N, C-alpha and C positions, 0 to 999 in steps of 0.2 A: 716212245709210246707212253701214254699216260695210263697209270693204274687207276682202276675204279675203286673209290673209297666205299667200303661197306658201312652202311648207316647204323645198323643195330649195334655192332661191337663198339663203334665210335661213341654213340649215345650212352651205352652202358658204362664205358670208361669215364665219360664226362660226369655222369650221375654218381658213380662210385667215388670219384675224386671229390666232388662237391660235398657229398655226405661225410666223407672222412675229414675233410677240411673244416667244415662248419660244425659238425658233430664233435670233433676233437676240441675245437675252440670252446664250445658250449660246456663240455665236460671239464675242461681246464678251468674255465671261469668259475663254474659252480663249486668244484672241489678244492681248488687251490687259491681262490681269491675271495669268494663270498662266504663260504662256510667258516674259514678261520676268523673272519671279522665277527660274524654272528656268534661263534663259540666264545670269543673274548668278551663280547658284550653280555652274553648269558652268564658268564662266570661271576659277575658282580651282582650281589643281592640287592644293592641299592637301586639298581636300574629297574624300573617297572615297565617301561615301554621304550622302544627305539625305532628309528626309521633311518635307513641307510640309502643315500642317493649316490650313484656311481657316475662319474664323469671321466672323460679320457685322461685328464691330468690331475684329477682331485677326487677326494672322497668326502662327502658331507654326511655327518652323523648327527641326528637330532635325538636327544635323550629326555626322558621323563624319569624323575627319581622320587624316592620316598621323601616325605617331609622330614626336615631336620638333617638332610644329607649335606655334607660340605661339598658343594658343586665343584669348586676349583680343584680340590684334592682328587675328586672322582675323575674329572676331565684329564688331569695330569697323569693319573695312573693308567687310564684307558689309552691315552695318547702314547704313553711310553710303551705299553704292551703292543699296540698296533705297530709302532715303529720297530720294535724288536723282532716282530714276526714278519715284517715285510722284507721282501727280497729285491724290490724294485726301487723306484724313486723315493727319496726321502725329503 
């Protein structure tokens, strides 16, 4: 004998699972990936503007700095801090 599947509980479970999965990923990405990078960039007074592009295997950061800033030194410091605070690929 085949049991009849009840539609409402099944849909409710599917929707709850989808919300937990994608909502959890969004919270993780915002709180543990993007905010730490932005916090590191905001710590440097020399940086006046920045743009961060996220890719599956890379991070691209575009910086604008104050006049007279030693760019190579700034990039090296920011890169070192980002690597120290990353827990994933290096």
